[in-house]
C-alpha positions in Angstrom: 91.2 148.7 91.7 94.8 147.0 92.2 95.4 145.6 95.5 98.4 146.6 97.4 100.4 143.5 96.3 99.3 143.6 93.0 100.3 147.3 92.6 103.6 146.7 94.6 104.5 143.7 91.9 103.8 146.1 88.7 106.1 148.5 90.2 108.6 146.1 90.7 108.9 146.4 94.3 108.6 142.8 95.0 109.7 141.3 98.3 112.2 138.9 98.2 110.8 135.1 98.1 111.7 132.8 101.2 114.4 130.5 100.3 112.6 126.8 99.2 115.4 125.2 97.9 118.6 124.2 99.7 121.6 123.0 97.5 123.3 120.9 100.1 122.9 117.5 98.8 124.2 114.3 100.9 127.1 112.8 99.1 128.8 109.5 99.6 131.8 108.8 97.7 133.8 105.4 97.6 135.5 103.5 94.9 133.3 100.9 92.9 134.2 97.6 91.9 133.2 94.5 89.6 130.5 93.7 92.5 128.6 96.7 92.4 125.6 96.6 89.9 124.0 99.9 90.2 124.0 103.4 91.2 121.2 105.3 92.7 121.0 109.2 92.2 117.5 110.6 94.0 116.1 113.8 95.8 114.9 113.8 99.2 111.4 112.9 98.2 112.8 109.2 97.9 115.2 109.8 100.9 113.1 111.0 103.3 111.0 108.0 103.7 113.1 105.3 102.1 116.5 104.0 103.8 119.6 103.4 101.6 119.2 99.7 102.5 115.4 99.6 101.4 116.2 101.6 98.0 118.9 99.1 97.3 116.8 96.1 98.0 113.9 97.4 95.8 116.1 98.1 92.8 118.1 95.1 93.4 114.4 93.2 93.3 113.2 95.1 90.4 116.4 94.3 88.1 116.2 90.6 89.1 112.6 90.4 87.8 112.1 88.6 84.3 113.0 91.5 82.0 114.4 93.9 84.9 115.5 97.4 83.6 117.1 100.4 84.9 113.8 102.0 83.9 111.6 99.3 85.9 114.2 99.5 89.0 113.4 103.4 89.2 109.5 102.9 88.8 109.7 100.5 91.6 112.0 102.9 93.8 109.6 106.0 92.8 106.4 103.9 93.5 107.6 102.9 96.8 108.4 106.3 98.1 105.0 107.3 96.9 103.6 104.4 99.0 105.6 105.5 102.1 103.5 109.0 102.0 106.7 111.3 100.7 105.0 114.7 100.2 108.2 116.0 98.3 109.2 116.0 94.7 110.0 112.5 93.6 112.9 112.1 91.6 115.2 109.5 90.9 117.9 107.8 88.5 119.2 104.0 88.5 122.2 103.7 86.4 123.1 99.9 85.7 126.5 99.8 85.7 127.8 96.1 86.2 127.8 95.6 82.2 130.8 98.2 82.1 132.9 96.9 84.9 135.4 93.9 84.2 
């Protein structure tokens, strides 16, 4: 027969799930200028193991290499987060903006 949990789930009497996702981002706001080269948007899987400065250094390094692009920069960033032992979701976006500023 059905276990108690299966019977409970089938009857629609499902206990609430624990809150697994907190929607409280850390946000830094400042005006951009012509010296800014990129923007990094990443989840805590990156920020738990990599500092802001390290992330900027990794992205800057990848962009300065021959053929460097936003794609190679984000690959470098998430690779470094993985290598640093992140056990969380590792998602990031690098947007190169210096081409759009005067």
